[in-house]
N, C-alpha and C positions, 0 to 999 in steps of 0.2 A: 504494500501499499503505500502510497506516496500523500502528501498533506500539505496545504495550502491555509496561507493567512487569509481571516474573512474580514475583510475592511480593515478599520483599525481596529479591530477586537484582537486583543493579544493570543487569542487561542487560536491554533492551527485545526481546520478541520479534514478530515480521509475527502480524496479525490471522489471516491464515491461512497454516497450515503443513503439510507435505507427509509423509505417511505411508506406511510402506511394507508394513502387513499386509495378507496375502493377495496381495501382487501383486509386489513387487521380490523377484527372487531365486528367484520361484515361478511367479505365472501371469502375468507379462510379462516378456519377452525382452529381455535386459541393454540391447541398443540403445534400446527406449523408456524403460526406465527412464533410461538417460543424458540422452535427450531431454525426459523429463519434467522430470527435476532441472534441466537446464539452462535451462528456460521458467520452474521456480520461481524461479531467480536474476534471469532477465528480470525476471519480475514485480514483483521485490521481497520474494520470501520468503525468510528468513534462519533460520527454524526447521524443522528436518527430526528427526522420530520414528522409530526405529526398536525392535526387540527382539531378545534373543538368540534367543528360540525360534523367531522369523519364519524359516519354510523352514529350520529347524534350524541357523539361523546364514548362512543364504545371502543374506538381505535384508542383513545387515550387510556379508557380505564385496562384494556387490555394489558398495553404498554405499562401500566403502572405495574401490573402483577408480575409482569416479565420482568422488566428494569430494577425492581428493586432487590433483585439476587445479585447486581452490579455495583461494584464500589462508584457513586454518585461522581466521583470527580474523575473517572475514565472516559466518560463519554460527554458529548454536547448535544441536550437536546433541546429542541425547537418546537414550537406550536403556533396557532393562529387563533385571530378572532376577527370576527365582521359577520360572516352568514347566521341568518335566524336559527336561534336554537328553541325557540319557541314561538307563539305568537305576537309575544307583547318583547321578545328578547332579540336583540342584533343591532349591526350598526359599530360605529367608534365613537359614540358618546363618553364622557367621562365617566358615568353611572354603568356603563355597558362593559367598559374595558377593565374596571375595577371588579366588576362582579364577574367578568368571564375567567378572568386570570385565575380569581380564588376557585372557580369550579375546576377549571385546567388542573390545576396544581393539587385539589385534592384528588381528579380521578388518576392522574399520574404520580401520586404518591410522595410527590416531593416537594421541597420548601421553596424551590425557585427552576426556573427555565433558564435556559443561556441564550435563549433567541425569541423574541416575543414578536409577531410578525402580524400587521394587517392585512388581512387575507385578500381585499378588495378595498379600494378608496371608498369615501362615504363624503360625498358632497353636501350632503342635507346637514353635517355637522361642522361647525367651524374647524378649520385647521388647527386653530391653537388649542381648541380645547381638546382636540387628540393628541396631539404633541406633548401639551404640560400631563395629560393623564399617563401617557406612556413611561412621559420622563417622572411621574409619581411612583409609579410599578416599578421602576429601575429604583428610584432611591429607597423605596420600601424592601428591597432585595428578593422581588419575587420575581426578578427578570435581569440579566444582566444587560442585553442589548436588545435594540429593534431592529427590525426591518419590514419589508412589505412585499406584497405582490401582484404584480399587473398593474401598478400605478402607471399613470403617463408621467411624460419629464414634468410637465407644469406641476402636477400634483406633489412630486417629489420635490422639486425646488420649494414649492410652497411649504414643505415640510422643513425642510433646512432653514429657511428664513426666520422659523418661529424664535424669537429671543428665550434664549436659555434655557432650550429644549434638547433632550437626548439626539444625538445626531443620529441617522440611518447607518450601519454597518452592511446590510444584505437588501437585496433585489430577489426575487422568486419568478423567474417567467417561464413559460412553454418555451423551449427552444430544441430544435433537433435540425439534422440533414433536411428534413421535408417542412419545419418551420423555422422561419428564419428573422421574421420582425425584428426582433431585439438587435438585430446588427444594425439598423438602421439610426436607430437615435437612442436607445438606453443604454447598450454595452457602452458607447462614447461617452456618453454623459455620467455615467456611474465611474468610469473608469478617472474622469476628471474629477470627481467628488470623494475619490476611495471608497467607494462602495464595491462589493463582490455579487457576482452572482452565482444563485444556486439553483440548477436547473432543473424544471420538473417535466416531465414526460421526455425524455432525451431519445427513448428508443419506440416516439410517437405512440403510447399506449401497446407495444408489443409489433406494431407492424415494422418495422426496421429489423426485426429477427430473423425477416423472410418466411415465418409461417404462415403468413395469410396467402393464399395462390389465389389470381384472378381466375375467378369463375367456377370457386370451389367453395363448399361451406367451410366456414371455419373449425380449426381444430375440437374435438369435445372438450379438450383440458383447457381451453384457452380463455382468455379474458373476454372478447368478443362473443364467445357461445355463451357466456352468465350472464343470466338475466341483473344477477347484482353487481356484475363488474365492468359493464358493456357501455355505459354513458358515454356520450360525446366520442364515440369513436365512428359514427357514419361517414364524416369528413374525410375520412383516413381510407375507406373501405372500397373506394372505386376501383374497376379492374382497369384502368389504366395508370394508376398508381402505383395498384400492386405488382401490376407488370414491369413498371420501372424499377421499382423495390428490387425485384428478382433479377435484374442486370447487376445489381450490386453484389450478387452472390461470388461470381469468380474474381471481383477485386478484393472481398475480404480474402477468398481464398489466396489470391497471390501473395497479400500482405500477412499470411499467416494468422487470421485471426478469423472469431467466430463473428458474424454479423453484429450480434449484441455487442461486442466489444469495440469493433470498428466504429459505430455510432456512437458510443460512450466516446470515445479518444476523439470522436469527429468534435464533438463537443468541447472537451477540454483541451481542444488546441488553442482556444480562447484562453488568455493568460488572465482576463477579468472573470471567468469562471472558477470559483474557489472549489465548489463541488456540485456535481451532478446523481441527481436522486434516482433511485432505483427502486421498483415495487418488484417482490417476489414472492411467490409461494410456495416455494420449494428450496432446502437449501444449496442445492446444486447452481440453480440461477446465481443465489447470491455470489458463490465463489467464482462463477465464469464471468458475471459481470465485474466483480471486484479484480479480475485481473487485466483490467482495461487502463488500470492505474500506472501512469508510468510511459503509456506506449505512445510513441510520436508517428504519426502518419507522414510519410513522404510527400512530396509535392506531388509527383507523379500518381499517388495513390487519390489525393485530395481532388487532384484534376479530374480523374477517374470517375468519382463519386458525383462532380459537378456535371459532367456529359451525360451520365444515366440518368441523373434526375431532372436534367435541364427542361424546363418548359412543366414540371410538375412538384414544384416547392414554391413555398408561399414567402415573400419577401416585402420590405416595404413597411412602414408603421401600420400596425394592425389593432385595434382594441381586444382585449381578452372577453370572455363568456362575463356577463355581469360585471361590467365596466363601465361607468358613468363618468365621463369627462367633467372637466370644472373643479372649481375649489371654491369653498363659502369660508368669508370671512367673519370675524363680529362684528 
């Protein structure tokens, strides 16, 4: 495993991290969650990412049970706040940030998280209120650092401009060979301001492993075949895209890599990426993906990837799901 600095945070995180979206506490049984988590520690992974909304709190709860067996100082734990947890709970108001961090800590069975992230922006709440509340959470020792996921550059800058507020250390965007919008504005802006990327969906929810074939139903044991875990996969399931992804197979073979390893190494070629999050339902997936750490792709390989995917990847600024533009001030 290799490790990279997370923004201006003094802690280094593993280049490969383990996430729990759609899996732990939901589509994957607890025994598999525990097996994958232990495999992550065995592989040198020290960074674990979850959110209060995953499984309606279930993902945090199951990790609370698993992670309590490990030395708290041996891993970096991140969670998020924003999405509704009930009909009356959601958003980034001061009240919600304080309420939700306490609930998350209780489920995670820990006194603090290393990184507390705003899961989406909340233009209905003054940015000053949100940043002050996040700062208060850190001052209370309940979180060490703060980050955001899928904010616009305008919203990130507004957060940085709040006087006396805690500064961002991380950004969590979707980023992969076939989803490249962060390259347009987000990554350059974050590089300028000392904010690192923690990438989600680097395998495009498994599409870049090559296991989904054009014109064929998804494998029975795959995420796409699971009603509990196939949310938001439709845009990555066209036969044209799947056919283009199949052209990556000989490129990976030439580089002596699995398709997943090549896709993860592609994301990690960006120096501003501190870690890329994988999801796993089996320990062997964890070990295979962890092997991508430290892999350097040649320029010939990078050029071949671009040629194979030409016309099939998204570039230029794009708003993520559930993102509303704009900033509210007091």
